[in-house]
C-alpha positions as CSV (number, residue, x, y, z in Angstrom):
1,M,0.0,0.0,0.0
2,I,2.8,2.4,0.8
3,R,4.6,1.4,-2.4
4,H,1.4,2.1,-4.4
5,R,1.0,5.6,-2.8
6,F,4.7,6.3,-3.6
7,V,4.3,5.3,-7.2
8,T,1.1,7.4,-7.5
9,L,2.8,10.4,-5.9
10,A,5.8,10.0,-8.1
11,G,3.6,9.9,-11.2
12,L,1.7,13.1,-10.2
13,C,5.1,14.9,-9.6
14,M,6.3,13.8,-13.1
15,M,3.0,15.1,-14.7
16,L,3.4,18.4,-12.9
17,L,7.0,18.8,-14.1
18,V,6.2,17.7,-17.7
19,A,3.1,19.7,-18.2
20,P,4.8,23.2,-18.1
21,A,7.6,22.0,-20.4
22,R,5.0,20.6,-22.8
23,A,3.1,23.9,-22.8
24,Q,6.3,25.9,-23.5
25,N,7.2,23.6,-26.4
26,E,3.7,24.1,-28.0
27,D,4.2,27.9,-27.9
28,Q,7.7,27.6,-29.4
29,L,6.3,25.4,-32.2
30,Y,3.7,28.0,-33.3
31,T,3.4,28.2,-37.1
32,A,1.8,31.1,-38.8
33,S,-1.1,30.4,-41.3
34,K,-0.8,31.3,-44.9
35,L,-3.2,34.2,-44.3
36,Q,-1.0,35.5,-41.5
37,L,2.1,35.3,-43.7
38,D,0.4,37.0,-46.7
39,V,-0.8,39.9,-44.5
40,T,2.6,40.2,-42.9
41,K,4.2,40.4,-46.3
42,V,1.9,43.4,-47.1
43,L,3.0,45.1,-43.9
44,L,6.6,44.5,-44.7
45,A,6.1,45.8,-48.2
46,Q,4.5,49.0,-46.8
47,E,7.4,49.4,-44.4
48,T,9.9,49.0,-47.2
49,A,8.1,51.5,-49.4
50,W,7.9,54.0,-46.6
51,N,11.6,53.7,-45.8
52,K,12.5,54.3,-49.5
53,G,10.5,57.5,-49.3
54,D,7.9,56.0,-51.6
55,L,4.6,57.3,-50.1
56,D,2.6,56.2,-53.2
57,G,4.1,52.7,-52.9
58,Y,3.1,52.6,-49.3
59,L,-0.4,53.7,-50.2
60,S,-0.6,51.2,-53.1
61,H,-1.6,48.6,-50.5
62,F,-4.8,50.4,-49.7
63,K,-7.9,49.4,-51.5
64,D,-9.0,51.9,-54.1
65,A,-12.6,52.3,-52.9
66,E,-14.8,55.1,-51.5
67,D,-15.4,53.2,-48.3
68,T,-11.7,52.7,-47.5
69,R,-11.0,54.6,-44.2
70,A,-8.1,55.9,-42.3
71,L,-8.0,57.8,-39.0
72,L,-5.3,60.4,-39.5
73,G,-6.0,62.8,-36.7
74,A,-9.5,62.9,-38.2
75,P,-11.4,60.3,-40.2
76,V,-10.6,60.2,-43.9
77,R,-12.7,58.3,-46.4
78,G,-11.8,57.2,-49.9
79,L,-8.3,56.4,-51.3
80,Q,-7.8,59.8,-53.0
81,H,-8.6,61.7,-49.8
82,I,-6.4,59.3,-47.8
83,R,-3.5,59.9,-50.3
84,D,-4.0,63.7,-50.0
85,A,-4.0,63.5,-46.2
86,F,-0.8,61.5,-46.2
87,H,0.9,63.8,-48.7
88,N,0.0,66.8,-46.6
89,S,1.3,65.2,-43.4
90,F,4.4,63.8,-45.0
91,P,5.3,66.3,-47.8
92,N,9.0,65.2,-48.1
93,R,11.4,62.4,-47.4
94,E,12.7,64.1,-44.2
95,S,9.2,64.2,-42.7
96,M,8.7,60.5,-43.5
97,G,11.7,59.4,-41.6
98,T,12.3,55.7,-41.1
99,L,9.4,53.4,-40.1
100,E,10.0,50.4,-37.7
101,N,7.1,48.1,-37.0
102,S,7.3,45.6,-34.1
103,E,5.1,43.3,-32.0
104,V,3.0,42.6,-35.2
105,E,0.1,40.3,-34.7
106,V,-2.3,39.1,-37.5
107,R,-5.7,37.6,-36.8
108,A,-8.0,36.1,-39.4
109,L,-11.5,37.6,-39.5
110,G,-12.9,34.9,-41.8
111,E,-11.4,33.9,-45.1
112,N,-11.3,37.3,-46.7
113,F,-10.6,39.7,-43.9
114,A,-7.8,40.1,-41.4
115,L,-6.8,42.3,-38.5
116,A,-3.2,43.4,-38.1
117,T,-2.0,45.2,-35.0
118,G,1.4,46.2,-33.7
119,R,3.7,49.0,-32.6
120,Y,5.3,51.5,-34.8
121,R,8.2,53.9,-34.4
122,L,8.9,56.7,-36.8
123,V,12.5,57.9,-36.5
124,R,12.9,61.5,-37.8
125,S,15.2,64.4,-37.2
126,K,13.9,67.3,-35.2
127,K,13.6,69.3,-38.4
128,G,11.6,66.5,-39.9
129,G,9.1,66.6,-37.0
130,G,10.9,64.4,-34.4
131,N,10.3,60.8,-33.5
132,L,6.8,59.3,-33.1
133,E,5.7,56.0,-31.7
134,G,2.5,54.3,-30.9
135,I,0.3,51.5,-32.0
136,F,-1.3,50.7,-35.4
137,T,-4.4,48.8,-36.4
138,E,-5.2,47.8,-40.0
139,V,-8.1,45.8,-41.3
140,M,-7.3,44.1,-44.6
141,E,-9.5,42.5,-47.3
142,K,-8.5,39.8,-49.6
143,T,-9.2,41.1,-53.1
144,P,-8.3,39.9,-56.6
145,A,-5.3,42.2,-56.3
146,G,-4.2,40.6,-53.1
147,W,-4.6,41.7,-49.5
148,Q,-5.4,45.4,-49.2
149,V,-6.0,47.8,-46.4
150,I,-9.6,48.9,-45.9
151,F,-9.1,50.6,-42.5
152,S,-6.1,52.1,-40.9
153,E,-5.5,53.8,-37.6
154,S,-2.3,54.9,-35.9
155,T,-2.3,56.3,-32.4
């Protein structure tokens, strides 16, 4: 009877030691879905275009539709109005600075929509407006042209 209790106790101890290690391994083995990878590629392409000073290249990942929205201090609707607002806020390369995104997370919202969130840091000279940092949220839609931004907010 004592031996049986010892074996049971030893088994429980082993389970308690193995369970946390198993949970850690599952987190380490996380694999992004195709949707998450495709949306992340768009975010990286936007960052690359921005850092080249290519504001129109950055904006090319927005859906050309009247209901595409961006919160740029105030709500802006429609790609042309969004483009105008970005060009007013970032009139030259110095004002654009260098964009660094981090802590990016992508979540599927069905087959054709995704939510991307993360932190951004805009590194600029004082003359260019100084550094900015905050969080961003983008909702993307899968279109025949690929994943495109339909809503964007940076705070």
